[in-house]
C-alpha positions in Angstrom: 4.3 -104.4 44.8 4.8 -100.9 43.4 7.8 -99.0 44.6 7.4 -96.3 47.2 7.2 -92.7 45.9 10.6 -91.0 45.7 11.0 -88.7 48.8 10.6 -85.0 48.2 11.8 -84.1 51.7 13.9 -86.1 54.1 15.1 -84.7 57.4 16.8 -86.0 60.5 18.1 -84.1 63.5 17.9 -80.6 61.9 18.0 -77.8 64.4 19.3 -74.5 65.5 20.1 -72.9 68.8 18.5 -69.4 68.8 19.5 -68.4 72.4 21.4 -70.0 75.2 18.1 -71.2 76.6 16.1 -71.9 73.4 16.5 -74.2 70.4 14.2 -75.4 67.6 14.6 -79.0 66.3 13.1 -81.1 63.5 13.7 -84.7 64.8 12.4 -86.4 61.6 10.3 -85.6 58.6 9.8 -87.6 55.4 7.4 -86.4 52.6 6.6 -87.6 49.0 4.7 -85.8 46.3 1.0 -85.6 47.2 1.7 -85.7 51.0 0.1 -82.9 53.0 1.5 -82.2 56.5 0.5 -79.5 58.9 3.0 -78.2 61.4 0.4 -77.3 64.1 1.9 -75.6 67.1 1.3 -72.5 69.2 2.5 -69.1 68.2 6.1 -68.7 69.3 6.9 -72.4 69.2 9.3 -72.0 66.2 7.2 -73.0 63.2 8.7 -70.3 61.0 12.2 -71.1 62.2 11.6 -74.8 61.3 10.5 -73.8 57.8 13.6 -71.6 57.5 15.8 -74.6 58.4 14.0 -76.7 55.8 14.4 -74.0 53.1 18.1 -73.6 53.9 17.6 -70.0 54.9 18.8 -70.7 58.4 22.1 -72.3 59.0 21.6 -75.4 61.3 23.8 -76.6 64.2 26.2 -79.3 63.6 25.0 -82.8 64.6 26.4 -86.2 63.6 23.0 -87.5 62.7 21.9 -84.5 60.7 20.4 -85.3 57.3 18.6 -82.9 55.0 17.5 -83.4 51.4 15.0 -81.8 49.1 13.9 -83.4 45.8 16.8 -85.8 45.9 19.4 -83.0 46.5 21.4 -83.5 49.7 21.9 -80.1 51.5 25.0 -79.2 53.4 26.5 -75.9 54.5 28.4 -75.8 51.2 25.5 -76.7 48.9 24.7 -73.7 46.6 21.1 -72.5 47.2 20.2 -72.8 43.5 20.8 -76.5 43.7 17.8 -77.1 45.9 15.6 -74.0 45.8 14.8 -73.8 42.1 11.1 -73.1 41.2 10.5 -76.8 40.3 11.9 -77.9 43.7 10.5 -75.5 46.2 7.6 -73.0 46.4 7.4 -70.8 49.5 4.4 -68.7 50.6 5.0 -66.4 53.6 2.5 -64.9 56.0 2.4 -61.7 54.0 3.2 -61.6 50.3 6.7 -60.5 49.3 5.9 -59.1 45.9 8.4 -56.7 44.3 6.6 -53.3 44.4 7.9 -51.9 41.1 7.0 -55.0 39.1 3.5 -55.8 37.9 1.6 -58.7 39.5 2.1 -60.7 36.3 5.9 -60.0 36.4 6.0 -61.0 40.1 4.3 -64.3 39.4 6.8 -65.3 36.7 9.9 -63.8 38.4 11.4 -66.9 40.0 11.1 -68.9 36.8 12.5 -66.0 34.8 15.5 -65.7 37.1 16.1 -69.4 36.9 15.9 -69.4 33.2 12.8 -71.7 33.2 10.0 -71.8 30.7 6.5 -70.7 31.8 3.8 -73.3 31.0 1.2 -71.0 29.6 -1.7 -73.4 30.1 -0.7 -74.0 33.7 -0.1 -70.2 34.3 -3.6 -69.4 32.9 -5.1 -72.2 35.1 -3.4 -70.8 38.2 -4.3 -67.1 37.8 -7.9 -68.0 36.7 -8.5 -70.4 39.6 -7.1 -67.8 42.1 -9.2 -65.0 40.6 -6.4 -62.7 39.7 -6.3 -63.0 35.9 -7.6 -59.4 35.5 -5.0 -58.0 37.9 -1.7 -59.0 36.2 -1.0 -55.6 34.7 -1.4 -53.8 38.1 1.3 -53.0 40.6 1.0 -54.8 44.0 0.1 -51.5 45.8 -3.0 -51.3 43.6 -4.5 -54.5 44.7 -5.8 -55.8 48.1 -3.8 -57.8 50.7 -5.8 -60.9 49.8 -5.1 -60.5 46.1 -1.4 -60.0 46.8 -1.4 -63.3 48.8 -3.2 -65.1 45.9 -0.5 -63.8 43.5 2.2 -65.1 45.9 0.5 -68.5 45.9 0.5 -68.5 42.0 4.2 -67.6 42.0 5.0 -70.4 44.4 3.1 -73.0 42.3 4.1 -71.8 38.8 7.1 -74.1 38.6 5.1 -77.1 39.8 7.4 -77.5 42.8 8.1 -80.8 44.4 7.6 -79.2 47.8 5.2 -76.3 48.6 5.8 -74.7 52.0 3.4 -72.2 53.5 3.9 -70.1 56.7 0.6 -69.0 58.1 -0.5 -68.1 54.5 -4.1 -67.0 55.4 -3.4 -65.2 58.7 -3.6 -61.7 57.1 -6.8 -62.5 55.1 -10.4 -61.5 55.9 -11.9 -64.5 57.8 -14.6 -64.7 55.1 -11.9 -65.6 52.5 -9.8 -68.0 54.5 -11.6 -71.2 53.7 -11.8 -70.4 50.0 -8.0 -69.6 49.7 -7.1 -72.8 51.8 -9.3 -74.9 49.5 -7.6 -73.3 46.4 -4.2 -74.0 47.8 -5.1 -77.6 48.4 -6.6 -78.2 45.0 -3.9 -76.4 43.0 -1.1 -78.2 44.9 -2.8 -81.4 44.1 -2.9 -80.4 40.4 0.8 -79.6 40.6 1.5 -82.9 42.3 3.3 -81.0 45.1 4.0 -82.2 48.6 2.5 -79.5 51.0 4.0 -78.5 54.3 1.8 -75.9 56.1 2.7 -74.1 59.3 -0.4 -72.9 61.0 -1.9 -72.6 64.5 -5.4 -72.4 63.1 -5.7 -75.4 60.8 -7.9 -77.4 63.0 -10.8 -76.5 60.8 -11.1 -75.8 57.1 -9.5 -77.4 54.1 -6.5 -78.8 56.1 -8.5 -80.1 59.1 -7.9 -83.8 58.1 -4.3 -83.4 57.1 -1.6 -85.3 58.9 -0.1 -83.4 61.8 3.5 -83.2 62.9 4.0 -84.0 66.5 5.2 -81.1 68.7 6.7 -81.1 72.1 8.7 -78.8 74.4 11.6 -80.6 75.9 14.0 -79.5 78.6 17.7 -80.0 79.0 18.8 -78.2 82.1 17.9 -74.6 81.6 17.3 -75.0 77.9 13.9 -75.2 76.3 13.7 -77.1 73.0 10.8 -76.9 70.6 10.8 -80.3 68.8 8.8 -81.3 65.7 8.6 -84.8 64.2 6.3 -87.1 62.2 5.6 -90.4 64.1 8.1 -93.1 63.1 9.4 -96.2 64.8 13.2 -95.5 64.5 13.2 -92.1 66.2 16.7 -90.7 66.0 18.7 -89.6 68.9 17.5 -86.3 70.2 19.4 -83.4 68.9 19.6 -81.6 72.2 22.4 -83.9 73.2 24.7 -82.0 70.9 23.3 -78.5 71.6 
């Protein structure tokens, strides 16, 4: 029997209280390279907050059962961000591209690897910008290209380091509906080429390239006056609910 793939992401009881009456919790989530999971929940449910928790951008509440690791790196409050958020570990695509306005599109794409002191794989770089249809735009500034083209550049930037985990937060919500399916398909194919695990937050993934992907379970729980948005993949040894400590 071949060994199970090494986990790219492993989470237990990771959550944050955002207001006295509202919290967001990821009860459990395990992913390996090649896995594709959609965080499918209504707007306002806390999907972006959950991704922020995973990315280490939001400080979580203390909980005795909390566990959080990315690409084998255990993450605590004292873990330096560069230890788990390097370009080969995590790629992140937000709802709207966050390109640096005074850099060219090409410079924006290579920026994370340049900052990390990494080496750009030229063949992979050419493959990405060619597949995404932006090879002719790399000398332009972000303001000189369309919203959709900027989002494609953000996808290329996120995938350039062949990240173990690719996270996307409503990545096609700002695109023309006619281009949504094509961009979703490109993300799916290129992430597969990169051997990345894909975690997609979307409330409109019931159709299109990610229609058959595994879904995270979502529920709203109550503890007294507190509403808790909870996400989890189905598992048999479900951990103690985080709200007990909130």
